[in-house]
C-alpha positions in Angstrom: -28.8 -35.4 -21.8 -29.8 -32.0 -23.1 -32.4 -31.6 -20.4 -30.0 -32.5 -17.7 -27.4 -29.7 -19.2 -30.3 -27.2 -19.2 -31.2 -28.1 -15.6 -27.6 -27.4 -14.4 -27.5 -24.1 -16.1 -30.7 -22.9 -14.5 -29.7 -24.1 -11.1 -26.4 -22.4 -11.2 -28.1 -19.1 -12.8 -30.6 -19.2 -9.7 -28.1 -19.9 -7.2 -25.7 -16.9 -8.5 -28.7 -14.6 -8.5 -29.6 -15.6 -4.9 -25.9 -15.0 -3.6 -25.8 -11.5 -5.5 -29.2 -10.6 -4.0 -28.4 -11.8 -0.5 -25.3 -9.8 -0.3 -27.0 -6.7 -1.6 -29.9 -7.0 1.0 -27.4 -7.7 3.8 -25.8 -4.4 3.5 -27.5 -1.8 5.6 -28.3 1.7 4.4 -25.4 4.2 4.1 -25.0 6.5 7.4 -26.4 10.1 6.7 -23.7 12.7 5.9 -22.3 14.7 8.7 -22.4 18.6 8.0 -21.4 20.0 4.6 -18.3 18.1 4.5 -15.9 19.5 1.9 -16.5 21.3 -1.6 -15.5 19.4 -4.6 -14.5 22.5 -6.1 -11.8 23.3 -3.9 -10.3 19.8 -4.7 -10.6 20.7 -8.6 -9.1 24.1 -7.9 -6.2 22.6 -6.3 -5.7 20.2 -9.2 -6.0 22.9 -11.5 -3.1 25.0 -9.7 -0.9 22.0 -9.4 -1.4 20.9 -12.9 -0.8 24.6 -14.3 2.4 24.7 -12.0 3.6 21.4 -13.7 3.1 22.5 -17.0 4.6 25.9 -16.7 7.6 24.3 -15.2 7.8 21.7 -18.0 7.4 24.5 -20.6 9.9 26.7 -18.9 13.0 27.0 -21.2 16.3 25.5 -19.6 19.6 27.6 -19.7 21.6 24.9 -21.6 22.4 27.4 -24.6 25.6 25.7 -25.5 23.8 22.4 -25.7 20.9 23.6 -28.0 21.3 23.3 -31.6 
């Protein structure tokens, strides 16, 4: 019985490896990039500006002095 269980596991492992390998081999090479594209630093700059604006607005004191203790 132990031999049959081991054989079943080996067969399952080999089939899983073949399925994964065949799907990886079926994919073609990625297309070459066109031009320069966009600069990643520009996106990070926009993120920093928007994040700073949200932070500044959230830290800006409200004018509810009659409710403040």
